[in-house]
Backbone bond lengths (Angstrom), bond angles and torsions (degrees), N, CA, C in turn:
res aa  C-N    CA-C-N  psi(-1)  N-CA   C-N-CA  omega(-1)  CA-C   N-CA-C  phi
1 X - - - 1.462 - - 1.501 108.96 -
2 X 1.312 115.99 136.35 1.472 121.86 178.45 1.524 110.76 -88.51
3 X 1.293 116.72 141.68 1.456 122.96 172.57 1.526 106.63 -101.88
4 X 1.331 116.50 118.53 1.455 122.35 -176.20 1.501 110.07 -122.93
5 X 1.332 115.93 134.23 1.455 121.28 175.46 1.529 107.39 -112.57
6 X 1.325 114.95 134.96 1.472 120.13 176.19 1.514 107.06 -109.74
7 X 1.333 114.85 127.91 1.469 121.60 175.19 1.511 107.71 -110.97
8 X 1.308 115.96 116.85 1.454 121.79 -177.36 1.506 110.71 113.83
9 X 1.327 115.07 171.73 1.466 121.06 177.31 1.524 108.34 -62.68
10 X 1.311 115.65 162.74 1.470 120.38 -179.45 1.536 110.03 -126.70
11 X 1.343 116.66 64.20 1.463 120.00 -175.72 1.514 114.17 -66.11
12 X 1.326 118.00 -21.21 1.459 120.72 -177.56 1.539 111.32 -99.41
13 X 1.325 117.40 6.55 1.466 122.70 176.86 1.522 113.29 60.59
14 X 1.330 116.08 38.55 1.453 119.67 176.73 1.511 111.56 -64.59
15 X 1.336 117.90 -38.88 1.461 121.11 178.79 1.517 111.85 -57.73
16 X 1.300 116.61 -44.19 1.481 120.48 178.57 1.512 110.48 -63.63
17 X 1.332 116.96 -42.61 1.465 118.95 -179.97 1.529 110.58 -65.81
18 X 1.319 117.70 -38.00 1.466 121.26 177.29 1.519 110.59 -63.42
19 X 1.333 117.30 -43.36 1.454 120.75 178.15 1.507 111.01 -62.44
20 X 1.332 117.76 -38.47 1.453 121.88 177.59 1.518 112.52 -61.81
21 X 1.338 115.13 -25.71 1.475 121.09 177.25 1.532 112.85 -95.73
22 X 1.331 115.92 11.72 1.476 119.85 173.96 1.492 115.96 92.57
23 X 1.322 119.79 5.88 1.445 121.04 179.20 1.537 110.87 -79.58
24 X 1.318 115.13 148.66 1.451 123.41 171.27 1.507 106.59 -91.64
25 X 1.327 117.54 110.37 1.467 123.55 -172.47 1.526 110.09 -108.90
26 X 1.333 115.52 132.70 1.459 120.81 170.26 1.529 108.21 -132.76
27 X 1.304 116.47 166.70 1.455 121.94 -175.04 1.528 110.19 -121.26
28 X 1.329 115.86 132.96 1.472 120.71 171.54 1.504 106.44 -86.11
29 X 1.299 115.48 115.08 1.469 121.35 -174.38 1.512 112.61 -74.34
30 X 1.317 114.46 161.39 1.471 121.70 173.53 1.504 113.40 59.31
31 X 1.324 115.65 -126.49 1.460 120.42 -176.99 1.526 112.93 -87.78
32 X 1.311 117.49 8.24 1.476 123.08 -178.92 1.516 110.09 56.11
33 X 1.290 116.69 44.56 1.482 121.06 177.23 1.523 108.90 -77.50
34 X 1.314 115.55 -179.31 1.483 119.79 -175.47 1.524 113.53 -54.42
35 X 1.339 118.38 -51.87 1.476 117.94 178.69 1.537 112.79 -58.18
36 X 1.311 117.61 -40.16 1.483 120.68 -178.92 1.528 109.90 -67.10
37 X 1.335 117.29 -40.54 1.458 120.03 178.01 1.521 111.78 -66.00
38 X 1.334 116.95 -41.20 1.454 120.39 177.60 1.507 111.61 -63.51
39 X 1.330 116.29 -42.85 1.447 120.23 179.64 1.543 111.48 -64.39
40 X 1.313 115.46 -34.40 1.477 120.47 179.54 1.526 111.62 -74.52
41 X 1.327 118.59 -16.32 1.463 122.33 176.97 1.506 114.78 100.30
42 X 1.335 118.54 32.07 1.466 120.99 -176.18 1.515 113.32 -58.34
43 X 1.316 117.86 -31.81 1.461 120.26 -176.04 1.526 110.69 -63.92
44 X 1.324 117.99 -31.37 1.473 121.41 179.99 1.521 112.66 -99.62
45 X 1.326 118.37 -2.18 1.458 121.30 -173.53 1.530 113.56 -71.76
46 X 1.298 114.52 147.29 1.476 121.40 172.20 1.519 111.30 -90.66
47 X 1.335 115.16 -33.47 1.481 121.33 -173.95 1.523 109.23 -141.07
48 X 1.307 115.86 142.40 1.462 121.61 166.63 1.517 107.08 -120.75
49 X 1.333 114.91 128.43 1.467 120.71 178.23 1.522 108.49 -109.87
50 X 1.315 115.71 123.79 1.451 122.50 177.06 1.504 108.43 -100.42
51 X 1.307 115.73 117.73 1.487 119.38 -177.24 1.539 111.53 -102.37
52 X 1.301 118.17 -1.93 1.465 123.52 179.63 1.510 106.15 -134.98
53 X 1.332 116.94 112.11 1.470 120.48 -178.12 1.508 112.87 -58.93
54 X 1.340 116.63 -22.10 1.460 121.33 175.99 1.520 113.32 -64.61
55 X 1.336 116.70 -16.28 1.455 121.39 177.72 1.528 112.27 -96.18
56 X 1.299 117.09 16.13 1.474 121.16 -177.96 1.518 113.32 -57.34
57 X 1.316 118.06 -27.11 1.452 119.26 178.90 1.528 113.33 -65.56
58 X 1.330 117.17 -12.05 1.444 120.39 176.67 1.540 110.57 -76.29
59 X 1.293 118.74 -19.35 1.454 120.38 -177.70 1.529 112.76 -64.56
60 X 1.331 120.64 -49.67 1.470 118.07 177.41 1.536 113.21 -61.27
61 X 1.324 116.52 -32.73 1.485 119.21 176.89 1.500 109.23 -67.82
62 X 1.314 118.33 -45.54 1.464 121.87 -179.54 1.512 111.83 -61.60
63 X 1.335 116.70 -43.41 1.459 118.45 -179.16 1.524 113.24 -73.30
64 X 1.327 116.45 -25.15 1.431 121.09 173.49 1.538 110.36 -67.89
65 X 1.311 115.69 -42.74 1.462 120.73 179.28 1.529 112.73 -75.37
66 X 1.311 116.69 -27.42 1.486 121.14 -178.56 1.535 107.76 -147.14
67 X 1.307 117.81 88.94 1.461 121.21 -177.42 1.542 114.54 -59.66
68 X 1.316 117.40 -18.91 1.482 121.44 -177.73 1.517 112.94 -93.19
69 X 1.342 118.81 -4.35 1.442 120.25 -176.17 1.546 110.62 -66.75
70 X 1.312 115.42 137.67 1.472 122.57 177.45 1.510 106.96 -85.92
71 X 1.322 117.34 127.90 1.459 122.46 -177.53 1.547 108.43 -102.24
72 X 1.336 114.32 127.46 1.462 121.22 179.77 1.530 107.89 -129.42
73 X 1.313 117.00 129.36 1.451 121.06 170.15 1.514 107.68 -100.03
74 X 1.323 116.68 126.28 1.472 122.28 176.62 1.533 105.31 -125.97
75 X 1.312 114.36 85.72 1.464 120.70 -170.42 1.529 111.57 -152.45
76 X 1.301 115.37 152.59 1.463 121.93 175.39 1.518 110.01 -84.70
77 X 1.328 117.52 -12.22 1.466 123.49 -176.48 1.523 110.89 -82.54
78 X 1.330 115.94 159.54 1.442 121.45 173.69 1.526 109.68 -72.62
79 X 1.291 117.63 135.57 1.469 122.80 -179.75 1.542 108.37 -87.54
80 X 1.337 116.66 129.49 1.456 119.90 179.96 1.536 112.91 -59.70
81 X 1.289 114.64 142.67 1.481 121.04 -177.92 1.518 112.74 -55.59
82 X 1.316 119.04 -35.77 1.468 120.54 -173.06 1.518 113.72 -67.65
83 X 1.332 117.97 -12.60 1.478 119.88 177.37 1.518 113.92 -116.95
84 X 1.299 117.71 -5.25 1.476 119.71 -177.78 1.533 112.45 -56.96
85 X 1.328 116.41 -35.96 1.459 120.08 -179.63 1.531 113.60 -70.05
86 X 1.308 117.06 -18.68 1.462 121.39 179.58 1.508 112.81 -93.64
87 X 1.345 116.00 -11.46 1.442 119.91 -177.16 1.531 111.06 -83.86
88 X 1.340 113.85 127.76 1.462 118.90 175.13 1.523 111.21 -74.67
89 X 1.332 115.02 -35.48 1.474 121.43 178.70 1.511 108.51 -144.60
90 X 1.303 117.00 143.51 1.450 124.23 170.47 1.532 105.46 -125.06
91 X 1.320 115.79 112.69 1.467 121.08 -170.98 1.533 109.82 -124.57
92 X 1.314 115.62 133.17 1.449 122.30 175.50 1.555 107.79 -93.49
93 X 1.345 117.81 120.93 1.473 120.22 179.51 1.524 114.08 -56.93
94 X 1.331 117.17 -20.11 1.462 120.09 176.65 1.533 111.09 -71.85
95 X 1.309 116.92 -23.41 1.439 121.65 -177.66 1.519 115.29 -98.25
96 X 1.333 115.68 -30.30 1.470 120.52 -178.67 1.527 107.79 -140.09
97 X 1.334 116.24 123.14 1.465 119.23 -175.69 1.537 111.58 -77.50
98 X 1.329 114.25 166.98 1.462 121.17 -176.17 1.502 113.21 -58.26
99 X 1.310 117.63 -38.04 1.466 121.45 179.48 1.510 111.61 -60.74
100 X 1.314 118.09 -44.98 1.461 122.51 -179.27 1.553 110.55 -66.44
101 X 1.302 115.89 -39.82 1.468 121.09 179.22 1.526 109.69 -66.74
102 X 1.322 117.04 -44.21 1.474 120.82 179.23 1.500 110.72 -61.23
103 X 1.321 116.35 -41.42 1.463 119.45 179.39 1.509 111.72 -62.24
104 X 1.335 116.66 -41.38 1.454 121.33 -179.99 1.550 111.79 -68.37
105 X 1.319 116.20 -42.29 1.455 119.72 -177.62 1.520 113.90 -71.89
106 X 1.292 117.99 -22.50 1.461 120.60 -179.19 1.530 113.42 -103.38
107 X 1.328 116.18 0.26 1.473 120.27 -178.78 1.515 111.34 -69.72
């Protein structure tokens, strides 16, 4: 079972789709700062999904706490250059729906 953390709102219901595929999903509240990521379980997480590019600063924190975490951006927004190299996937919800993304992330 995959442990997935979602940082940001979830307007496309990716969390629900992930749970339907057997993932253990938790949410980093607020700005997804260090305490919020720790509370959500980043140390044990397999994947962190950023749904709001404005929360990109949470990526270096997440990878510092868990160097093996897979970083996925699932957003309609442009992803800042400073984190593009750390992202395993950058996906626009207009191009790939939550069900397809959940299937890929839990495969």
